[in-house]
Kinemage of the C-alpha trace (Angstrom):
@kinemage 1
@onewidth
@group {chain A} dominant
@subgroup {mainchain}
@vectorlist {calphas} color= white
{ca met a 1} P -0.041 -0.011 -0.002
{ca gly a 2} L 2.924 2.352 0.817
{ca leu a 3} L 4.419 1.696 -2.645
{ca gly a 4} L 1.083 2.389 -4.309
{ca leu a 5} L 0.724 5.737 -2.448
{ca ala a 6} L 4.258 6.726 -3.377
{ca ala a 7} L 3.562 5.944 -7.043
{ca val a 8} L 0.358 8.086 -6.922
{ca leu a 9} L 2.220 10.982 -5.320
{ca ala a 10} L 4.994 10.724 -7.887
{ca ser a 11} L 2.494 10.725 -10.761
{ca asn a 12} L 0.681 13.747 -9.268
{ca gln a 13} L 3.929 15.602 -8.911
{ca ala a 14} L 4.892 14.961 -12.468
{ca leu a 15} L 1.533 16.159 -13.691
{ca ala a 16} L 1.830 19.345 -11.578
{ca gln a 17} L 5.286 20.057 -13.116
{ca gly a 18} L 3.846 19.787 -16.639
{ca pro a 19} L 5.840 18.948 -19.748
{ca ala a 20} L 9.572 19.941 -20.023
{ca pro a 21} L 10.243 23.499 -21.177
{ca cys a 22} L 11.053 23.835 -24.861
{ca asp a 23} L 14.514 25.278 -24.126
{ca asp a 24} L 15.453 22.199 -22.136
{ca leu a 25} L 14.094 19.770 -24.722
{ca ala a 26} L 16.201 21.486 -27.368
{ca arg a 27} L 19.464 21.211 -25.327
{ca gln a 28} L 18.890 17.632 -24.451
{ca ala a 29} L 17.809 16.263 -27.864
{ca arg a 30} L 20.310 14.025 -29.662
{ca ser a 31} L 18.695 14.023 -33.163
{ca ala a 32} L 16.500 16.305 -35.235
{ca asp a 33} L 13.699 13.772 -35.469
{ca glu a 34} L 13.672 13.401 -31.673
{ca leu a 35} L 13.376 17.095 -31.295
{ca his a 36} L 10.967 17.546 -34.119
{ca ala a 37} L 8.373 15.436 -32.190
{ca his a 38} L 7.793 18.497 -29.946
{ca leu a 39} L 7.261 20.956 -32.801
{ca gln a 40} L 3.487 21.360 -32.255
{ca arg a 41} L 4.095 22.634 -28.738
{ca cys a 42} L 7.400 24.531 -29.247
{ca gln a 43} L 6.862 26.114 -32.648
{ca lys a 44} L 6.959 29.615 -31.248
{ca asn a 45} L 10.174 29.220 -29.113
{ca ala a 46} L 13.198 30.782 -30.779
{ca val a 47} L 15.752 28.692 -28.945
{ca tyr a 48} L 13.982 25.415 -29.743
{ca leu a 49} L 13.680 26.329 -33.485
{ca ala a 50} L 17.394 27.528 -33.666
{ca leu a 51} L 18.664 24.265 -32.202
{ca leu a 52} L 16.299 22.195 -34.356
{ca gly a 53} L 17.702 23.923 -37.357
{ca arg a 54} L 21.239 23.281 -36.192
{ca leu a 55} L 20.633 19.538 -35.809
{ca tyr a 56} L 19.184 19.371 -39.253
{ca asn a 57} L 22.298 21.125 -40.492
{ca thr a 58} L 24.442 18.474 -38.705
{ca glu a 59} L 22.424 15.737 -40.469
{ca gln a 60} L 22.875 17.635 -43.807
{ca arg a 61} L 19.024 18.108 -44.132
{ca tyr a 62} L 19.553 21.752 -45.202
{ca leu a 63} L 16.047 22.474 -46.648
{ca glu a 64} L 14.382 21.427 -43.349
{ca ala a 65} L 17.058 23.365 -41.420
{ca ala a 66} L 16.444 26.580 -43.358
{ca glu a 67} L 12.656 26.442 -42.758
{ca his a 68} L 13.026 26.217 -39.010
{ca leu a 69} L 15.989 28.728 -38.739
{ca glu a 70} L 14.044 31.270 -40.777
{ca arg a 71} L 11.206 31.027 -38.246
{ca ala a 72} L 13.597 31.260 -35.329
{ca leu a 73} L 14.958 34.598 -36.797
{ca leu a 74} L 11.401 35.820 -37.186
{ca phe a 75} L 11.127 35.505 -33.333
{ca asp a 76} L 14.706 36.720 -32.616
{ca pro a 77} L 16.156 38.629 -35.532
{ca asn a 78} L 19.412 39.560 -33.792
{ca ala a 79} L 20.414 36.012 -32.890
{ca thr a 80} L 23.980 35.738 -34.339
{ca ala a 81} L 24.325 32.003 -33.953
{ca ala a 82} L 20.972 31.426 -35.680
{ca gln a 83} L 21.931 33.711 -38.496
{ca met a 84} L 25.169 31.736 -38.969
{ca asp a 85} L 23.332 28.422 -39.008
{ca tyr a 86} L 20.831 29.940 -41.420
{ca ala a 87} L 23.637 30.891 -43.782
{ca ile a 88} L 24.961 27.331 -43.645
{ca ala a 89} L 21.393 26.004 -44.390
{ca leu a 90} L 21.054 28.343 -47.327
{ca ala a 91} L 24.346 27.389 -48.807
{ca gly a 92} L 23.618 23.730 -48.289
{ca ser a 93} L 20.190 23.918 -49.902
{ca gly a 94} L 21.522 25.754 -53.012
{ca asp a 95} L 21.023 29.470 -52.361
{ca thr a 96} L 24.698 30.341 -52.173
{ca pro a 97} L 24.295 34.055 -53.089
{ca ser a 98} L 21.889 34.612 -50.200
{ca ala a 99} L 24.235 32.798 -47.825
{ca leu a 100} L 27.107 35.088 -48.970
{ca gln a 101} L 24.921 38.180 -48.457
{ca leu a 102} L 23.994 37.036 -44.997
{ca ile a 103} L 27.663 36.333 -44.189
{ca gly a 104} L 28.651 39.815 -45.429
{ca gly a 105} L 26.107 41.399 -43.243
{ca leu a 106} L 27.339 39.559 -40.197
{ca leu a 107} L 30.959 40.400 -40.874
{ca ala a 108} L 29.968 44.146 -41.062
{ca arg a 109} L 28.892 44.010 -37.361
{ca ala a 110} L 31.365 45.659 -34.994
{ca asp a 111} L 30.241 43.445 -32.049
{ca leu a 112} L 31.131 40.231 -33.743
{ca ala a 113} L 33.589 38.099 -31.681
{ca glu a 114} L 36.878 37.370 -33.484
{ca pro a 115} L 36.479 33.567 -33.327
{ca gln a 116} L 33.079 33.917 -35.102
{ca arg a 117} L 34.609 36.471 -37.528
{ca ala a 118} L 37.346 34.064 -38.466
{ca ser a 119} L 34.944 31.191 -38.938
{ca leu a 120} L 32.604 33.329 -41.078
{ca met a 121} L 35.472 34.520 -43.272
{ca ala a 122} L 36.624 30.939 -43.893
{ca ala a 123} L 33.081 29.982 -44.762
{ca arg a 124} L 32.684 32.833 -47.175
{ca ala a 125} L 35.917 32.007 -48.934
{ca arg a 126} L 34.929 28.358 -49.240
{ca trp a 127} L 31.487 29.077 -50.623
{ca ala a 128} L 32.861 31.755 -52.970
{ca gln a 129} L 34.960 29.131 -54.607
{ca ala a 130} L 31.696 27.449 -55.544
{ca ser a 131} L 31.289 23.744 -55.904
{ca thr a 132} L 31.417 22.018 -59.313
{ca ala a 133} L 27.692 21.024 -59.097
{ca ser a 134} L 24.667 23.197 -59.938
{ca leu a 135} L 22.300 23.867 -57.059
{ca gln a 136} L 18.493 24.012 -57.379
{ca gln a 137} L 15.358 24.393 -55.399
{ca thr a 138} L 11.619 24.115 -56.166
{ca arg a 139} L 8.767 25.516 -54.057
{ca leu a 140} L 4.976 25.375 -54.420
{ca tyr a 141} L 2.593 28.000 -53.020
{ca ala a 142} L -1.204 27.854 -52.879
{ca gly a 143} L -3.795 30.167 -51.312
{ca leu a 144} L -7.546 30.593 -50.858
{ca arg a 145} L -9.292 33.988 -50.266
{ca met a 146} L -12.812 35.139 -49.415
{ca gly a 147} L -13.481 38.787 -50.015
{ca tyr a 148} L -16.029 41.535 -50.568
{ca asp a 149} L -15.697 44.289 -53.172
{ca asn a 150} L -18.069 47.224 -53.797
{ca asn a 151} L -17.291 47.362 -57.544
{ca leu a 152} L -16.471 43.854 -58.791
{ca leu a 153} L -16.664 44.750 -62.470
{ca gly a 154} L -14.795 48.070 -62.223
{ca ala a 155} L -17.792 50.075 -63.578
{ca pro a 156} L -17.594 53.944 -63.901
{ca asn a 157} L -20.774 54.622 -61.817
{ca leu a 158} L -22.581 56.470 -64.591
{ca ser a 159} L -26.316 56.696 -65.089
{ca ser a 160} L -25.952 58.977 -68.090
{ca leu a 161} L -23.265 60.105 -70.524
{ca ser a 162} L -22.929 63.486 -72.264
{ca leu a 163} L -22.249 63.280 -75.959
{ca thr a 164} L -20.888 66.315 -77.744
{ca phe a 165} L -22.247 66.972 -81.262
{ca pro a 166} L -21.499 70.062 -83.326
{ca gly a 167} L -23.435 72.914 -81.717
{ca glu a 168} L -25.184 70.756 -78.962
{ca val a 169} L -24.759 68.417 -76.070
{ca val a 170} L -26.939 65.346 -75.640
{ca asn a 171} L -27.301 63.432 -72.414
{ca leu a 172} L -27.664 59.675 -73.186
{ca pro a 173} L -29.223 57.526 -70.439
{ca leu a 174} L -27.184 54.386 -69.668
{ca asp a 175} L -28.370 50.997 -68.349
{ca gly a 176} L -27.474 49.536 -64.970
{ca ser a 177} L -24.450 47.756 -66.321
{ca asn a 178} L -22.540 51.072 -65.894
{ca leu a 179} L -23.213 51.138 -62.175
{ca pro a 180} L -20.963 49.523 -59.565
{ca arg a 181} L -22.099 45.977 -58.551
{ca pro a 182} L -20.958 44.945 -55.074
{ca gly a 183} L -20.641 41.443 -53.880
{ca ala a 184} L -18.590 38.611 -52.351
{ca tyr a 185} L -16.008 36.685 -54.220
{ca gln a 186} L -13.755 33.667 -53.792
{ca arg a 187} L -10.197 33.490 -55.130
{ca ala a 188} L -7.817 30.543 -55.530
{ca asp a 189} L -4.257 30.806 -56.599
{ca ala a 190} L -1.241 28.597 -57.026
{ca arg a 191} L 2.397 29.260 -57.940
{ca leu a 192} L 5.364 27.079 -58.721
{ca asp a 193} L 8.901 28.555 -58.387
{ca his a 194} L 12.067 26.896 -59.483
{ca thr a 195} L 15.573 28.279 -59.019
{ca arg a 196} L 18.867 26.862 -60.409
{ca ile a 197} L 22.284 28.333 -59.513
{ca gln a 198} L 25.269 27.324 -61.616
{ca pro a 199} L 28.861 27.215 -60.202
{ca asp a 200} L 29.758 30.542 -61.887
{ca gly a 201} L 26.903 32.315 -60.091
{ca thr a 202} L 24.467 32.358 -63.033
{ca arg a 203} L 20.927 32.008 -61.814
{ca trp a 204} L 17.869 30.655 -63.627
{ca asp a 205} L 14.417 31.358 -62.261
{ca ile a 206} L 11.219 29.871 -63.644
{ca ser a 207} L 7.804 30.833 -62.180
{ca leu a 208} L 4.297 29.500 -63.120
{ca gly a 209} L 1.185 31.036 -61.664
{ca leu a 210} L -2.578 30.367 -61.918
{ca leu a 211} L -5.311 32.530 -60.410
{ca gln a 212} L -9.056 31.986 -60.533
{ca arg a 213} L -11.775 34.231 -59.215
{ca gln a 214} L -15.485 33.640 -58.986
{ca ser a 215} L -18.570 35.343 -57.547
{ca gln a 216} L -22.028 33.867 -56.984
{ca ser a 217} L -23.720 37.365 -56.793
{ca val a 218} L -21.937 38.801 -59.847
{ca pro a 219} L -21.081 35.818 -62.154
{ca glu a 220} L -19.630 38.170 -64.821
{ca ala a 221} L -16.791 39.014 -62.319
{ca gly a 222} L -15.374 35.546 -62.645
{ca ser a 223} L -11.953 35.260 -64.265
{ca arg a 224} L -8.966 33.009 -64.878
{ca gln a 225} L -5.416 34.173 -65.214
{ca leu a 226} L -2.248 32.296 -66.130
{ca glu a 227} L 1.291 33.764 -65.868
{ca ala a 228} L 4.755 32.382 -66.733
{ca leu a 229} L 8.241 33.859 -66.349
{ca ala a 230} L 11.634 32.585 -67.123
{ca glu a 231} L 14.715 34.682 -66.216
{ca arg a 232} L 18.459 34.311 -66.475
{ca ser a 233} L 20.563 36.570 -64.285
{ca arg a 234} L 24.163 36.877 -63.000
{ca pro a 235} L 24.733 39.146 -60.064
{ca gly a 236} L 27.805 41.415 -59.846
{ca arg a 237} L 30.154 41.190 -56.960
{ca ala a 238} L 29.052 43.279 -53.937
{ca glu a 239} L 32.569 44.165 -53.061
{ca gly a 240} L 34.268 44.261 -56.524
{ca ala a 241} L 37.368 46.322 -57.095
{ca ser a 242} L 35.889 48.164 -60.059
{ca pro a 243} L 32.428 49.208 -61.310
{ca trp a 244} L 32.607 46.546 -63.982
{ca gln a 245} L 33.037 43.799 -61.421
{ca arg a 246} L 29.982 45.073 -59.513
{ca thr a 247} L 27.862 44.924 -62.642
{ca gly a 248} L 25.727 41.920 -63.393
{ca his a 249} L 22.982 41.391 -66.003
{ca tyr a 250} L 19.474 39.900 -66.365
{ca ile a 251} L 17.221 38.870 -69.232
{ca asn a 252} L 13.780 37.459 -69.029
{ca ala a 253} L 10.651 36.506 -70.996
{ca ser a 254} L 7.130 36.280 -69.655
{ca thr a 255} L 3.554 35.673 -70.833
{ca ala a 256} L 0.058 36.249 -69.355
{ca leu a 257} L -3.339 35.044 -70.297
{ca leu a 258} L -6.650 36.541 -68.946
{ca asn a 259} L -10.124 35.235 -69.681
{ca thr a 260} L -13.205 36.665 -67.914
{ca arg a 261} L -16.792 35.564 -67.702
{ca ser a 262} L -17.791 38.948 -69.318
{ca asn a 263} L -15.905 37.753 -72.556
{ca thr a 264} L -12.723 39.654 -72.135
{ca arg a 265} L -9.755 37.736 -73.627
{ca tyr a 266} L -6.382 39.330 -73.146
{ca arg a 267} L -2.825 37.945 -73.887
{ca ser a 268} L 0.563 39.507 -73.491
{ca leu a 269} L 4.111 38.524 -74.453
{ca ala a 270} L 6.956 40.343 -72.846
{ca ala a 271} L 10.772 40.487 -72.745
{ca ala a 272} L 13.228 42.527 -70.607
{ca ala a 273} L 16.976 42.853 -70.292
{ca gly a 274} L 19.437 45.098 -68.525
{ca gly a 275} L 22.172 45.492 -65.884
{ca gln a 276} L 22.071 44.924 -62.132
{ca trp a 277} L 24.256 46.161 -59.362
{ca gln a 278} L 24.776 44.819 -55.777
{ca thr a 279} L 25.450 47.144 -52.832
{ca asn a 280} L 27.737 46.107 -49.983
{ca pro a 281} L 25.728 44.151 -47.373
{ca thr a 282} L 25.218 46.182 -44.116
{ca gln a 283} L 23.812 44.580 -40.937
{ca gly a 284} L 22.523 41.573 -42.800
{ca ser a 285} L 20.774 43.637 -45.434
{ca ala a 286} L 21.609 43.633 -49.156
{ca cys a 287} L 20.292 45.922 -51.856
{ca gln a 288} L 20.225 45.574 -55.622
{ca trp a 289} L 19.649 48.094 -58.534
{ca arg a 290} L 18.288 47.091 -61.869
{ca leu a 291} L 18.066 49.208 -64.997
{ca gly a 292} L 16.971 47.973 -68.403
{ca gly a 293} L 14.587 47.948 -71.333
{ca glu a 294} L 11.388 46.129 -71.847
{ca ala a 295} L 9.019 45.295 -74.716
{ca gln a 296} L 5.502 43.863 -74.649
{ca gln a 297} L 3.027 42.667 -77.235
{ca arg a 298} L -0.498 43.393 -75.815
{ca ser a 299} L -3.323 41.501 -77.590
{ca leu a 300} L -6.957 42.094 -76.628
{ca gln a 301} L -8.347 39.231 -78.555
{ca ser a 302} L -11.914 40.176 -77.672
{ca asn a 303} L -11.514 43.625 -79.315
{ca ala a 304} L -8.361 43.605 -81.530
{ca leu a 305} L -8.734 47.370 -82.309
{ca leu a 306} L -7.414 48.061 -78.774
{ca ser a 307} L -4.267 45.919 -79.025
{ca gly a 308} L -0.809 47.552 -78.909
{ca arg a 309} L 2.979 47.236 -78.759
{ca tyr a 310} L 4.776 48.678 -75.722
{ca thr a 311} L 8.428 49.616 -75.330
{ca gly a 312} L 10.069 51.396 -72.451
{ca leu a 313} L 12.556 51.551 -69.693
{ca ala a 314} L 12.323 50.151 -66.229
{ca ala a 315} L 14.297 50.620 -62.974
{ca gln a 316} L 14.180 48.680 -59.646
{ca trp a 317} L 15.670 49.171 -56.247
{ca ala a 318} L 15.101 46.340 -53.777
{ca cys a 319} L 16.479 45.692 -50.270
{ca ala a 320} L 16.073 42.443 -48.377
{ca ser a 321} L 17.413 40.845 -45.193
{ca ala a 322} L 17.710 37.133 -44.542
{ca ala a 323} L 17.256 37.929 -40.833
{ca gln a 324} L 13.614 38.943 -41.306
{ca ala a 325} L 14.225 42.691 -40.992
{ca pro a 326} L 11.995 44.970 -43.052
{ca gln a 327} L 12.129 44.393 -46.829
{ca trp a 328} L 11.119 46.706 -49.596
{ca arg a 329} L 11.168 47.243 -53.307
{ca ile a 330} L 10.578 50.153 -55.652
{ca asn a 331} L 9.835 49.967 -59.384
{ca leu a 332} L 9.700 52.762 -61.812
{ca arg a 333} L 8.841 52.290 -65.487
{ca gly a 334} L 8.069 54.612 -68.449
{ca gly a 335} L 7.310 53.947 -72.081
{ca arg a 336} L 5.001 54.187 -75.030
{ca asp a 337} L 2.232 51.888 -76.314
{ca gln a 338} L 1.897 52.002 -80.125
{ca pro a 339} L -1.413 50.864 -81.565
{ca val a 340} L -1.484 47.808 -83.853
{ca gln a 341} L -4.218 49.355 -85.910
{ca ala a 342} L -4.141 53.116 -86.679
{ca ala a 343} L -7.818 53.490 -85.962
{ca arg a 344} L -7.395 52.761 -82.243
{ca pro a 345} L -9.196 55.488 -80.174
{ca gly a 346} L -6.636 57.808 -78.665
{ca gly a 347} L -3.756 56.540 -80.839
{ca ala a 348} L -0.402 55.916 -79.123
{ca gln a 349} L -0.340 56.071 -75.274
{ca thr a 350} L 2.453 57.476 -73.023
{ca glu a 351} L 2.624 55.475 -69.740
{ca tyr a 352} L 4.459 56.039 -66.432
{ca ala a 353} L 4.117 53.932 -63.320
{ca leu a 354} L 5.605 53.913 -59.822
{ca arg a 355} L 5.204 50.865 -57.597
{ca gly a 356} L 6.396 50.373 -54.065
{ca leu a 357} L 6.180 47.268 -51.757
{ca tyr a 358} L 7.204 47.238 -47.967
{ca ser a 359} L 7.059 44.241 -45.625
{ca thr a 360} L 8.005 44.329 -41.932
{ca pro a 361} L 7.711 41.758 -39.130
{ca val a 362} L 5.345 42.544 -36.222
{ca gly a 363} L 5.801 40.561 -33.025
{ca arg a 364} L 6.985 36.950 -33.132
{ca ala a 365} L 4.878 35.430 -35.901
{ca ser a 366} L 3.188 38.290 -37.843
{ca ala a 367} L 4.005 40.770 -40.548
{ca trp a 368} L 2.476 43.734 -42.367
{ca leu a 369} L 2.582 44.103 -46.144
{ca leu a 370} L 1.977 47.434 -47.780
{ca glu a 371} L 1.779 47.909 -51.522
{ca ala a 372} L 1.014 50.983 -53.586
{ca glu a 373} L 1.035 51.776 -57.371
{ca leu a 374} L 0.589 55.111 -59.011
{ca ser a 375} L 0.247 55.249 -62.823
{ca his a 376} L -0.359 57.977 -65.448
{ca thr a 377} L -1.439 57.357 -69.075
{ca arg a 378} L -2.059 59.918 -71.811
{ca asp a 379} L -3.326 59.440 -75.334
{ca ala a 380} L -1.522 61.084 -78.259
{ca thr a 381} L -4.830 62.063 -80.037
{ca gly a 382} L -8.404 62.685 -79.199
{ca tyr a 383} L -10.300 59.601 -77.932
{ca ser a 384} L -13.660 60.330 -79.683
{ca pro a 385} L -15.313 63.452 -81.061
{ca leu a 386} L -18.397 62.470 -79.134
{ca leu a 387} L -16.582 62.648 -75.723
{ca glu a 388} L -15.625 66.202 -74.545
{ca asn a 389} L -15.310 67.375 -78.192
{ca gly a 390} L -12.550 64.949 -78.984
{ca ala a 391} L -10.298 65.748 -75.969
{ca arg a 392} L -7.272 63.614 -75.471
{ca arg a 393} L -7.804 61.170 -72.628
{ca thr a 394} L -5.713 61.144 -69.514
{ca leu a 395} L -5.861 58.514 -66.771
{ca asn a 396} L -4.468 58.669 -63.251
{ca arg a 397} L -4.759 55.563 -61.336
{ca leu a 398} L -3.859 54.731 -57.610
{ca ala a 399} L -3.983 51.269 -56.209
{ca leu a 400} L -3.336 50.567 -52.476
{ca arg a 401} L -3.251 47.317 -50.593
{ca thr a 402} L -2.425 46.500 -46.997
{ca glu a 403} L -2.223 42.946 -45.633
{ca tyr a 404} L -1.662 41.430 -42.235
{ca gln a 405} L -0.029 37.978 -42.155
{ca his a 406} L 0.083 35.656 -39.202
{ca ser a 407} L 2.019 32.377 -39.277
{ca leu a 408} L 0.153 29.455 -37.707
{ca gln a 409} L 3.077 27.055 -38.295
{ca pro a 410} L 5.920 26.790 -40.675
{ca gly a 411} L 4.506 26.926 -44.229
{ca leu a 412} L 0.939 27.975 -43.214
{ca ser a 413} L -0.312 31.562 -42.753
{ca leu a 414} L -3.522 33.441 -42.264
{ca leu a 415} L -4.140 36.616 -44.243
{ca ala a 416} L -6.370 39.648 -43.742
{ca gly a 417} L -6.280 42.620 -46.025
{ca ala a 418} L -7.916 45.697 -47.638
{ca glu a 419} L -7.682 47.068 -51.174
{ca leu a 420} L -8.495 50.425 -52.757
{ca val a 421} L -8.401 51.424 -56.439
{ca ala a 422} L -9.166 54.967 -57.665
{ca gln a 423} L -8.967 55.949 -61.322
{ca gln a 424} L -9.535 59.630 -62.427
{ca ser a 425} L -9.897 60.716 -65.987
{ca asn a 426} L -10.891 63.902 -67.871
{ca leu a 427} L -13.496 61.693 -69.595
{ca pro a 428} L -16.076 60.500 -67.009
{ca leu a 429} L -16.555 57.252 -68.829
{ca phe a 430} L -13.175 56.155 -67.501
{ca asn a 431} L -13.584 57.176 -63.848
{ca met a 432} L -13.663 54.203 -61.405
{ca his a 433} L -13.476 53.618 -57.624
{ca ser a 434} L -13.499 50.368 -55.777
{ca arg a 435} L -12.842 49.166 -52.219
{ca gly a 436} L -12.619 45.765 -50.781
{ca ile a 437} L -11.574 43.565 -47.863
{ca tyr a 438} L -10.579 39.882 -47.684
{ca leu a 439} L -9.554 36.938 -45.385
{ca gly a 440} L -7.461 34.045 -46.610
{ca val a 441} L -4.950 31.273 -45.912
{ca arg a 442} L -1.672 30.478 -47.713
{ca gly a 443} L 0.533 27.445 -47.633
{ca ser a 444} L 3.987 26.694 -49.050
{ca trp a 445} L 5.883 23.434 -49.547
């Protein structure tokens, strides 16, 4: 009876103490699989995730290591040891340029201990030599979204239209199709990204994307979009002795197909090429400039008269950090769209666009994404003698999006966002405003 009472007391004491702390589990584990068994409970503990990633590195399971180390740095961006392990995981999984950028940022830190500095310098020299084998990685992304928009079809909100005839103005009543139609929608999207890095640093990126939207309340708002991109790039040296050594290049080709339930069929073929420059990594952050030319064939198959050929210049400035610090990108483009058919309303179009994207972590498992685009388009000739006596059309468009992302577990996130689009024109037929909100989920493998 005494032994039975002792066993009960010992059991109650163990229950009162609860499961072992995640930090202790991480320090006591002898293998990655043994430690991974506690991921469900410890997936928000930076020490646990960092040591799990280190064990995966030891077992040369670099893709799994990178996934958990990236999450550890989300919780503790300044963890030097985790950043070093993350660089090892990146190099081992094939992303040597990102590993070298991260190493450069760590070496720029004044508080780095000399033994760590020596180890990092040796690793950088070893990776810079590059192996004789090409490195590659493939990832799949998929998402579902439920949303509401007050103008699903992008209608101009007109009940009448003023037509200008010689000597008089006639107001023409319009049917309800020119009024905004609000409603809920569902969107599903998937994307496949493949990256291949050759020993000389040449990088190949291939991306395929599919997006489908449907609405029960406004069936005409349904659409299907397919995108494909192939790019070859070679980055310049971030610390080259001359401007020529710091100069790289890129060339890409892309296509996009759009079909809507309202019978719009659009296709584009595009190509771009130019130079790119790396800046010296600072505190784990690396920036890149791009400047080049682009050309695009825009075919509106449902109304061939509106098709055109675009040529222009594009510039990009992007900064990112492997340690989950804020990331941002700015794109500037300008060019001219020449009509395929001379009878196109408005003739040639001059286009300018500025787009910015900013992402920053919030707390331990969340992030904010902010995106804005401002564009200006101006026709070369009058759009129609019946609209404002043949005035040349100008369009100013502003698109804003903000999104809150919360990671439930590695590879799975919840999303909540809001969108706004406002288009102003000197021709009322082309004015448009829309607002919307959405909730969604996204996964990656």
